[in-house]
A tleap script that builds the chain and sets N, CA, C and O, in Angstrom:
source leaprc.protein.ff14SB
mol = sequence {
  NMET GLU GLY THR SER GLU ALA GLU VAL ALA
  VAL GLN THR ILE SER PRO ASN GLY GLN VAL
  THR VAL THR PHE ALA TRP SER ASN LEU GLY
  ASP ASN ASN PRO GLY GLU ALA ALA GLY ALA
  GLY ARG ILE VAL GLY THR THR LEU LYS LEU
  GLY ARG LEU PRO ASN GLY ALA ASP ILE SER
  LEU THR MET LEU PRO GLY GLU THR LEU ALA
  GLY THR TYR VAL LEU ALA GLY GLN THR TYR
  THR GLY THR PHE SER ARG CGLN
}
set mol.1.N position { 2.527 -1.037 -7.673 }
set mol.1.CA position { 1.435 -1.709 -8.336 }
set mol.1.C position { 1.775 -1.835 -9.809 }
set mol.1.O position { 2.167 -0.860 -10.451 }
set mol.2.N position { 1.629 -2.995 -10.324 }
set mol.2.CA position { 1.901 -3.215 -11.732 }
set mol.2.C position { 0.635 -2.919 -12.527 }
set mol.2.O position { -0.474 -3.102 -12.025 }
set mol.3.N position { 0.794 -2.478 -13.726 }
set mol.3.CA position { -0.354 -2.167 -14.556 }
set mol.3.C position { -0.234 -0.758 -15.099 }
set mol.3.O position { 0.852 -0.338 -15.499 }
set mol.4.N position { -1.341 -0.017 -15.119 }
set mol.4.CA position { -1.329 1.312 -15.712 }
set mol.4.C position { -0.634 2.330 -14.833 }
set mol.4.O position { -0.206 3.367 -15.341 }
set mol.5.N position { -0.505 2.092 -13.567 }
set mol.5.CA position { 0.171 2.994 -12.644 }
set mol.5.C position { 1.213 2.209 -11.871 }
set mol.5.O position { 1.149 0.983 -11.772 }
set mol.6.N position { 2.159 2.928 -11.334 }
set mol.6.CA position { 3.207 2.287 -10.548 }
set mol.6.C position { 3.146 2.775 -9.117 }
set mol.6.O position { 2.807 3.929 -8.857 }
set mol.7.N position { 3.473 1.897 -8.196 }
set mol.7.CA position { 3.560 2.251 -6.779 }
set mol.7.C position { 4.581 1.331 -6.136 }
set mol.7.O position { 4.864 0.241 -6.635 }
set mol.8.N position { 5.127 1.788 -5.023 }
set mol.8.CA position { 6.075 0.975 -4.262 }
set mol.8.C position { 5.738 1.088 -2.793 }
set mol.8.O position { 5.328 2.144 -2.312 }
set mol.9.N position { 5.918 -0.013 -2.086 }
set mol.9.CA position { 5.747 -0.006 -0.636 }
set mol.9.C position { 7.021 -0.585 -0.028 }
set mol.9.O position { 7.524 -1.618 -0.469 }
set mol.10.N position { 7.526 0.093 0.984 }
set mol.10.CA position { 8.716 -0.377 1.699 }
set mol.10.C position { 8.365 -0.458 3.176 }
set mol.10.O position { 8.059 0.554 3.806 }
set mol.11.N position { 8.411 -1.662 3.723 }
set mol.11.CA position { 8.130 -1.842 5.151 }
set mol.11.C position { 9.365 -1.410 5.926 }
set mol.11.O position { 10.467 -1.901 5.682 }
set mol.12.N position { 9.171 -0.487 6.860 }
set mol.12.CA position { 10.277 0.039 7.663 }
set mol.12.C position { 10.453 -0.746 8.958 }
set mol.12.O position { 11.568 -1.136 9.305 }
set mol.13.N position { 9.349 -0.978 9.674 }
set mol.13.CA position { 9.411 -1.712 10.940 }
set mol.13.C position { 8.208 -2.633 11.065 }
set mol.13.O position { 7.134 -2.359 10.529 }
set mol.14.N position { 8.411 -3.739 11.790 }
set mol.14.CA position { 7.331 -4.657 12.156 }
set mol.14.C position { 7.534 -5.002 13.620 }
set mol.14.O position { 8.604 -5.472 14.008 }
set mol.15.N position { 6.508 -4.771 14.440 }
set mol.15.CA position { 6.615 -5.112 15.859 }
set mol.15.C position { 5.958 -6.465 16.110 }
set mol.15.O position { 5.174 -6.927 15.281 }
set mol.16.N position { 6.263 -7.111 17.239 }
set mol.16.CA position { 5.696 -8.428 17.532 }
set mol.16.C position { 4.161 -8.452 17.554 }
set mol.16.O position { 3.559 -9.496 17.305 }
set mol.17.N position { 3.526 -7.313 17.850 }
set mol.17.CA position { 2.061 -7.290 17.898 }
set mol.17.C position { 1.431 -6.989 16.543 }
set mol.17.O position { 0.217 -6.805 16.458 }
set mol.18.N position { 2.241 -6.936 15.476 }
set mol.18.CA position { 1.716 -6.736 14.131 }
set mol.18.C position { 1.668 -5.296 13.668 }
set mol.18.O position { 1.257 -5.035 12.537 }
set mol.19.N position { 2.070 -4.359 14.495 }
set mol.19.CA position { 2.114 -2.955 14.076 }
set mol.19.C position { 3.274 -2.768 13.098 }
set mol.19.O position { 4.355 -3.323 13.296 }
set mol.20.N position { 3.044 -1.989 12.047 }
set mol.20.CA position { 4.073 -1.752 11.044 }
set mol.20.C position { 4.163 -0.269 10.704 }
set mol.20.O position { 3.207 0.486 10.877 }
set mol.21.N position { 5.325 0.125 10.222 }
set mol.21.CA position { 5.478 1.432 9.589 }
set mol.21.C position { 6.000 1.182 8.183 }
set mol.21.O position { 6.795 0.271 7.951 }
set mol.22.N position { 5.539 2.006 7.251 }
set mol.22.CA position { 5.898 1.831 5.849 }
set mol.22.C position { 6.161 3.185 5.199 }
set mol.22.O position { 5.812 4.237 5.736 }
set mol.23.N position { 6.778 3.124 4.045 }
set mol.23.CA position { 6.821 4.246 3.120 }
set mol.23.C position { 6.104 3.772 1.866 }
set mol.23.O position { 6.385 2.690 1.349 }
set mol.24.N position { 5.176 4.588 1.381 }
set mol.24.CA position { 4.396 4.236 0.196 }
set mol.24.C position { 4.590 5.343 -0.835 }
set mol.24.O position { 4.407 6.520 -0.525 }
set mol.25.N position { 4.956 4.974 -2.053 }
set mol.25.CA position { 5.154 5.940 -3.138 }
set mol.25.C position { 4.279 5.541 -4.319 }
set mol.25.O position { 4.069 4.354 -4.569 }
set mol.26.N position { 3.771 6.532 -5.042 }
set mol.26.CA position { 2.863 6.263 -6.147 }
set mol.26.C position { 3.146 7.205 -7.310 }
set mol.26.O position { 3.686 8.298 -7.137 }
set mol.27.N position { 2.764 6.750 -8.500 }
set mol.27.CA position { 2.840 7.579 -9.699 }
set mol.27.C position { 1.479 8.251 -9.870 }
set mol.27.O position { 0.710 8.327 -8.912 }
set mol.28.N position { 1.172 8.734 -11.060 }
set mol.28.CA position { -0.141 9.329 -11.299 }
set mol.28.C position { -1.226 8.280 -11.106 }
set mol.28.O position { -1.195 7.223 -11.736 }
set mol.29.N position { -2.177 8.570 -10.241 }
set mol.29.CA position { -3.346 7.711 -10.034 }
set mol.29.C position { -4.570 8.601 -10.182 }
set mol.29.O position { -4.902 9.359 -9.270 }
set mol.30.N position { -5.240 8.513 -11.320 }
set mol.30.CA position { -6.371 9.394 -11.557 }
set mol.30.C position { -5.909 10.842 -11.536 }
set mol.30.O position { -4.983 11.213 -12.256 }
set mol.31.N position { -6.558 11.663 -10.707 }
set mol.31.CA position { -6.198 13.078 -10.587 }
set mol.31.C position { -5.114 13.322 -9.550 }
set mol.31.O position { -4.743 14.471 -9.313 }
set mol.32.N position { -4.599 12.272 -8.929 }
set mol.32.CA position { -3.605 12.408 -7.866 }
set mol.32.C position { -2.204 12.418 -8.466 }
set mol.32.O position { -1.829 11.505 -9.203 }
set mol.33.N position { -1.437 13.449 -8.148 }
set mol.33.CA position { -0.062 13.559 -8.629 }
set mol.33.C position { 0.842 12.566 -7.914 }
set mol.33.O position { 0.498 12.082 -6.836 }
set mol.34.N position { 1.996 12.257 -8.503 }
set mol.34.CA position { 2.947 11.361 -7.838 }
set mol.34.C position { 3.344 11.900 -6.471 }
set mol.34.O position { 3.384 13.110 -6.247 }
set mol.35.N position { 3.634 10.977 -5.566 }
set mol.35.CA position { 4.046 11.399 -4.231 }
set mol.35.C position { 4.553 10.237 -3.412 }
set mol.35.O position { 4.638 9.100 -3.876 }
set mol.36.N position { 4.889 10.564 -2.175 }
set mol.36.CA position { 5.395 9.580 -1.224 }
set mol.36.C position { 4.891 9.972 0.152 }
set mol.36.O position { 4.804 11.158 0.472 }
set mol.37.N position { 4.557 8.975 0.970 }
set mol.37.CA position { 4.080 9.255 2.323 }
set mol.37.C position { 4.500 8.138 3.263 }
set mol.37.O position { 4.587 6.972 2.879 }
set mol.38.N position { 4.754 8.522 4.490 }
set mol.38.CA position { 4.981 7.541 5.548 }
set mol.38.C position { 3.619 7.119 6.071 }
set mol.38.O position { 2.697 7.931 6.148 }
set mol.39.N position { 3.496 5.855 6.428 }
set mol.39.CA position { 2.236 5.353 6.953 }
set mol.39.C position { 2.476 4.342 8.051 }
set mol.39.O position { 3.590 3.859 8.253 }
set mol.40.N position { 1.407 4.036 8.751 }
set mol.40.CA position { 1.457 3.037 9.816 }
set mol.40.C position { 0.195 2.204 9.722 }
set mol.40.O position { -0.845 2.676 9.263 }
set mol.41.N position { 0.299 0.968 10.159 }
set mol.41.CA position { -0.852 0.087 10.112 }
set mol.41.C position { -0.613 -1.155 10.931 }
set mol.41.O position { 0.246 -1.200 11.811 }
set mol.42.N position { -1.414 -2.175 10.610 }
set mol.42.CA position { -1.362 -3.408 11.382 }
set mol.42.C position { -1.551 -4.596 10.451 }
set mol.42.O position { -2.346 -4.553 9.512 }
set mol.43.N position { -0.803 -5.656 10.732 }
set mol.43.CA position { -0.957 -6.913 10.000 }
set mol.43.C position { -1.882 -7.817 10.799 }
set mol.43.O position { -1.654 -8.068 11.982 }
set mol.44.N position { -2.926 -8.302 10.142 }
set mol.44.CA position { -3.834 -9.282 10.739 }
set mol.44.C position { -3.951 -10.421 9.735 }
set mol.44.O position { -4.447 -10.231 8.624 }
set mol.45.N position { -3.494 -11.596 10.128 }
set mol.45.CA position { -3.482 -12.732 9.203 }
set mol.45.C position { -2.515 -12.452 8.071 }
set mol.45.O position { -1.319 -12.276 8.302 }
set mol.46.N position { -3.024 -12.408 6.845 }
set mol.46.CA position { -2.180 -12.128 5.681 }
set mol.46.C position { -2.404 -10.724 5.121 }
set mol.46.O position { -1.920 -10.406 4.034 }
set mol.47.N position { -3.137 -9.880 5.857 }
set mol.47.CA position { -3.472 -8.551 5.350 }
set mol.47.C position { -2.846 -7.448 6.187 }
set mol.47.O position { -2.909 -7.465 7.417 }
set mol.48.N position { -2.241 -6.492 5.499 }
set mol.48.CA position { -1.712 -5.278 6.107 }
set mol.48.C position { -2.663 -4.149 5.751 }
set mol.48.O position { -2.838 -3.829 4.575 }
set mol.49.N position { -3.273 -3.549 6.750 }
set mol.49.CA position { -4.183 -2.417 6.551 }
set mol.49.C position { -3.506 -1.182 7.106 }
set mol.49.O position { -3.210 -1.110 8.299 }
set mol.50.N position { -3.260 -0.207 6.240 }
set mol.50.CA position { -2.640 1.034 6.668 }
set mol.50.C position { -3.693 2.019 7.144 }
set mol.50.O position { -4.831 2.002 6.674 }
set mol.51.N position { -3.310 2.873 8.076 }
set mol.51.CA position { -4.164 3.997 8.429 }
set mol.51.C position { -4.206 4.950 7.247 }
set mol.51.O position { -3.369 4.863 6.348 }
set mol.52.N position { -5.168 5.854 7.241 }
set mol.52.CA position { -5.305 6.794 6.127 }
set mol.52.C position { -4.022 7.609 5.947 }
set mol.52.O position { -3.476 8.151 6.907 }
set mol.53.N position { -3.556 7.684 4.703 }
set mol.53.CA position { -2.360 8.466 4.396 }
set mol.53.C position { -2.701 9.956 4.380 }
set mol.53.O position { -3.874 10.316 4.280 }
set mol.54.N position { -1.696 10.826 4.476 }
set mol.54.CA position { -1.954 12.273 4.480 }
set mol.54.C position { -2.718 12.777 3.248 }
set mol.54.O position { -3.411 13.791 3.336 }
set mol.55.N position { -2.607 12.092 2.107 }
set mol.55.CA position { -3.343 12.514 0.917 }
set mol.55.C position { -4.782 11.993 0.909 }
set mol.55.O position { -5.514 12.229 -0.052 }
set mol.56.N position { -5.196 11.288 1.965 }
set mol.56.CA position { -6.561 10.779 2.070 }
set mol.56.C position { -6.748 9.364 1.558 }
set mol.56.O position { -7.868 8.853 1.572 }
set mol.57.N position { -5.692 8.724 1.110 }
set mol.57.CA position { -5.797 7.373 0.550 }
set mol.57.C position { -5.888 6.320 1.646 }
set mol.57.O position { -5.245 6.431 2.690 }
set mol.58.N position { -6.695 5.300 1.392 }
set mol.58.CA position { -6.781 4.110 2.237 }
set mol.58.C position { -6.159 2.958 1.457 }
set mol.58.O position { -6.496 2.733 0.295 }
set mol.59.N position { -5.246 2.226 2.106 }
set mol.59.CA position { -4.506 1.166 1.423 }
set mol.59.C position { -4.556 -0.114 2.231 }
set mol.59.O position { -4.382 -0.102 3.449 }
set mol.60.N position { -4.796 -1.225 1.537 }
set mol.60.CA position { -4.662 -2.543 2.159 }
set mol.60.C position { -3.862 -3.425 1.211 }
set mol.60.O position { -3.971 -3.316 -0.010 }
set mol.61.N position { -3.062 -4.293 1.798 }
set mol.61.CA position { -2.188 -5.193 1.051 }
set mol.61.C position { -2.369 -6.599 1.597 }
set mol.61.O position { -2.334 -6.800 2.811 }
set mol.62.N position { -2.563 -7.574 0.718 }
set mol.62.CA position { -2.756 -8.958 1.129 }
set mol.62.C position { -1.668 -9.826 0.510 }
set mol.62.O position { -1.434 -9.774 -0.697 }
set mol.63.N position { -1.008 -10.623 1.342 }
set mol.63.CA position { 0.055 -11.515 0.871 }
set mol.63.C position { -0.550 -12.662 0.077 }
set mol.63.O position { -1.483 -13.324 0.531 }
set mol.64.N position { -0.011 -12.886 -1.103 }
set mol.64.CA position { -0.408 -13.991 -1.966 }
set mol.64.C position { 0.752 -14.972 -2.045 }
set mol.64.O position { 1.864 -14.644 -1.632 }
set mol.65.N position { 0.512 -16.175 -2.571 }
set mol.65.CA position { 1.621 -17.115 -2.754 }
set mol.65.C position { 2.692 -16.514 -3.667 }
set mol.65.O position { 2.390 -15.699 -4.540 }
set mol.66.N position { 3.927 -16.919 -3.458 }
set mol.66.CA position { 5.008 -16.470 -4.324 }
set mol.66.C position { 5.547 -15.092 -3.993 }
set mol.66.O position { 6.071 -14.411 -4.874 }
set mol.67.N position { 5.431 -14.667 -2.749 }
set mol.67.CA position { 5.954 -13.374 -2.298 }
set mol.67.C position { 5.392 -12.203 -3.096 }
set mol.67.O position { 6.113 -11.251 -3.396 }
set mol.68.N position { 4.123 -12.269 -3.436 }
set mol.68.CA position { 3.428 -11.209 -4.150 }
set mol.68.C position { 2.370 -10.618 -3.237 }
set mol.68.O position { 1.733 -11.336 -2.466 }
set mol.69.N position { 2.183 -9.295 -3.326 }
set mol.69.CA position { 1.135 -8.621 -2.565 }
set mol.69.C position { 0.050 -8.148 -3.516 }
set mol.69.O position { 0.347 -7.618 -4.587 }
set mol.70.N position { -1.206 -8.338 -3.132 }
set mol.70.CA position { -2.332 -7.741 -3.844 }
set mol.70.C position { -2.658 -6.448 -3.123 }
set mol.70.O position { -2.894 -6.451 -1.915 }
set mol.71.N position { -2.672 -5.345 -3.850 }
set mol.71.CA position { -2.901 -4.048 -3.229 }
set mol.71.C position { -4.201 -3.416 -3.675 }
set mol.71.O position { -4.611 -3.546 -4.829 }
set mol.72.N position { -4.850 -2.720 -2.733 }
set mol.72.CA position { -6.035 -1.919 -3.023 }
set mol.72.C position { -5.777 -0.521 -2.491 }
set mol.72.O position { -5.432 -0.350 -1.321 }
set mol.73.N position { -5.944 0.482 -3.348 }
set mol.73.CA position { -5.677 1.887 -3.035 }
set mol.73.C position { -6.967 2.636 -3.334 }
set mol.73.O position { -7.410 2.667 -4.482 }
set mol.74.N position { -7.575 3.239 -2.321 }
set mol.74.CA position { -8.837 3.956 -2.497 }
set mol.74.C position { -8.593 5.432 -2.202 }
set mol.74.O position { -8.099 5.789 -1.133 }
set mol.75.N position { -8.949 6.291 -3.171 }
set mol.75.CA position { -8.755 7.733 -3.024 }
set mol.75.C position { -9.869 8.470 -3.753 }
set mol.75.O position { -10.127 8.218 -4.930 }
set mol.76.N position { -10.520 9.373 -3.051 }
set mol.76.CA position { -11.553 10.236 -3.640 }
set mol.76.C position { -12.614 9.438 -4.393 }
set mol.76.O position { -13.027 9.818 -5.488 }
set mol.77.N position { -13.049 8.330 -3.799 }
set mol.77.CA position { -14.107 7.533 -4.396 }
set mol.77.C position { -13.661 6.606 -5.510 }
set mol.77.O position { -14.485 5.874 -6.059 }
set mol.78.N position { -12.393 6.614 -5.859 }
set mol.78.CA position { -11.866 5.734 -6.897 }
set mol.78.C position { -11.057 4.618 -6.250 }
set mol.78.O position { -10.315 4.852 -5.296 }
set mol.79.N position { -11.204 3.411 -6.770 }
set mol.79.CA position { -10.461 2.262 -6.260 }
set mol.79.C position { -9.498 1.773 -7.331 }
set mol.79.O position { -9.877 1.551 -8.481 }
set mol.80.N position { -8.245 1.610 -6.926 }
set mol.80.CA position { -7.197 1.108 -7.809 }
set mol.80.C position { -6.680 -0.192 -7.206 }
set mol.80.O position { -6.473 -0.281 -5.996 }
set mol.81.N position { -6.472 -1.191 -8.041 }
set mol.81.CA position { -5.958 -2.469 -7.557 }
set mol.81.C position { -4.767 -2.888 -8.410 }
set mol.81.O position { -4.624 -2.471 -9.559 }
set mol.82.N position { -3.931 -3.711 -7.827 }
set mol.82.CA position { -2.782 -4.216 -8.561 }
set mol.82.C position { -1.973 -5.137 -7.685 }
set mol.82.O position { -2.343 -5.421 -6.546 }
set mol.83.N position { -0.869 -5.600 -8.224 }
set mol.83.CA position { 0.003 -6.492 -7.473 }
set mol.83.C position { 1.376 -5.862 -7.302 }
set mol.83.O position { 1.826 -5.065 -8.125 }
set mol.84.N position { 2.017 -6.237 -6.226 }
set mol.84.CA position { 3.379 -5.821 -5.929 }
set mol.84.C position { 4.240 -7.074 -5.947 }
set mol.84.O position { 3.887 -8.084 -5.338 }
set mol.85.N position { 5.363 -7.010 -6.639 }
set mol.85.CA position { 6.321 -8.109 -6.650 }
set mol.85.C position { 7.532 -7.705 -5.834 }
set mol.85.O position { 7.962 -6.552 -5.877 }
set mol.86.N position { 8.079 -8.647 -5.094 }
set mol.86.CA position { 9.251 -8.361 -4.265 }
set mol.86.C position { 10.449 -8.046 -5.154 }
set mol.86.O position { 10.707 -8.734 -6.142 }
set mol.87.N position { 11.173 -6.997 -4.785 }
set mol.87.CA position { 12.346 -6.602 -5.576 }
set mol.87.C position { 13.554 -6.482 -4.702 }
set mol.87.O position { 14.638 -6.159 -5.188 }
savepdb mol mol.pdb
quit
């Protein structure tokens, strides 16, 4: 996520039915220390919704034009938003 905090998402697998596995890494987000977690979710339309990560975070990513993702990260009642650029 670009902005005040940094995060990275790496898609590991995508199945024909839209199931995905990812690795998600984040810097300091509020009171949450930097970390990394494996996650799984599903793509529906242009949105990837991950199941809850081990740290309790809920994440959704929506594909925008220009190979950019809009991300929403919700943890402990706080919502963080930002964009991901393909690297």
